[in-house]
C-alpha positions in Angstrom: 125.4 98.4 85.6 125.8 94.4 85.7 129.3 92.9 85.5 130.8 91.4 82.4 129.8 87.5 82.7 131.1 84.8 81.0 128.6 82.3 79.4 128.3 78.6 80.1 129.4 75.8 77.5 129.9 71.6 76.9 132.4 70.2 74.8 133.4 67.0 74.2 137.2 66.0 74.8 140.1 66.8 72.5 136.7 69.0 71.7 136.4 73.1 71.4 133.6 75.2 72.8 132.9 79.0 72.5 132.8 81.3 75.4 131.4 84.4 75.0 132.4 87.3 77.5 129.6 90.2 77.8 128.8 93.2 79.2 125.7 94.5 80.5 124.5 98.1 80.9 121.1 99.0 82.5 119.1 101.5 81.9 119.9 104.6 81.3 122.6 103.6 78.6 125.7 103.9 79.9 129.0 104.5 78.0 131.7 103.1 78.7 135.3 103.8 78.2 137.7 101.3 79.1 137.5 97.5 80.5 140.0 95.6 81.5 138.8 91.6 82.2 140.3 88.9 83.5 139.2 85.1 82.9 140.7 82.3 84.7 140.3 78.4 84.1 141.3 75.1 85.7 143.9 74.5 83.1 144.0 70.5 83.7 140.9 70.9 81.8 140.9 73.4 79.2 142.8 75.7 77.1 141.9 78.9 75.5 143.0 78.3 71.6 141.6 81.8 70.4 140.5 84.7 72.0 138.6 87.6 69.4 137.2 91.1 70.4 134.3 91.7 69.1 134.8 94.5 66.6 131.6 96.5 67.4 132.5 96.6 71.0 134.5 99.7 70.7 137.2 101.1 68.7 140.2 99.1 70.4 140.2 96.1 72.2 143.3 93.4 72.4 143.8 90.1 74.2 146.8 89.4 76.5 149.2 87.9 73.8 150.0 84.6 75.3 147.4 82.3 74.9 148.6 80.0 77.6 148.4 82.7 80.3 145.9 82.3 83.0 144.4 84.0 83.9 143.6 85.2 80.2 143.4 89.2 79.9 141.0 90.8 77.8 140.8 95.0 77.4 138.7 96.9 75.1 138.7 101.0 74.8 136.2 103.7 73.6 133.0 101.4 74.0 130.4 102.8 73.5 127.5 101.1 75.3 123.3 100.9 75.2 122.5 97.9 75.8 124.6 94.3 76.1 127.7 94.4 74.3 129.4 90.8 73.8 133.2 91.8 74.4 134.9 88.7 73.4 134.6 85.3 71.9 137.0 82.6 73.6 137.5 79.4 72.5 138.8 76.6 74.7 140.3 73.3 74.2 138.8 70.0 76.2 141.4 68.6 77.6 139.8 67.2 80.9 137.7 63.7 80.9 134.3 63.5 80.2 133.0 64.6 84.2 135.3 66.9 84.3 134.7 70.7 84.6 136.5 74.0 84.7 135.0 77.1 86.2 135.5 80.2 84.0 136.1 82.9 86.8 135.4 86.7 85.5 137.6 89.4 87.5 137.5 93.3 86.5 140.3 94.8 86.3 139.4 98.3 85.2 135.8 99.1 84.1 136.1 102.9 83.3 133.3 105.8 82.0 134.1 107.9 79.3 135.4 110.0 81.4 138.1 107.4 82.3 136.5 107.7 86.4 136.2 104.2 88.0 132.9 102.4 88.0 132.7 101.3 91.1 131.3 98.2 92.5 131.7 96.1 89.8 132.4 92.1 90.0 132.6 89.7 87.6 130.6 86.9 87.2 131.8 83.6 86.2 130.7 80.2 83.6 131.7 76.6 83.7 132.9 74.3 80.4 132.0 71.1 81.1 133.6 67.9 79.2 130.8 65.7 78.3 128.7 64.3 75.0 127.1 66.6 73.4 123.4 66.0 73.2 121.9 63.8 70.4 125.5 61.9 70.4 124.8 58.2 69.5 128.7 57.6 69.8 129.5 58.9 73.1 129.6 57.1 76.5 
């Protein structure tokens, strides 16, 4: 089992950037019954504007009810994984000035198999959001 992973992203100040939270399962195909993951971030640089759990990630899923919570909690259940599954898309608003960045920390709260037995020794892998210019933006300096 490879840990839940947050992708990297770049956004302009006051603009949105979408980051995916994924769970990778190594052969043989595994079956995850439940996963709960916290995503931390630097609130002075970014804020969460939406969180959408991937419907194909399982039968049940949710993001914590308060998008201002830091860390943000993503939970999925009844997840049948064969290779790679995107758990959720997180949309952040970039609040920091150009050149600032926020690490995305991914902490595994629970990760259990289909019998709800704990899957041991799994740590999350974080990402980063950078406030900068989009490629080829001639109006950005």
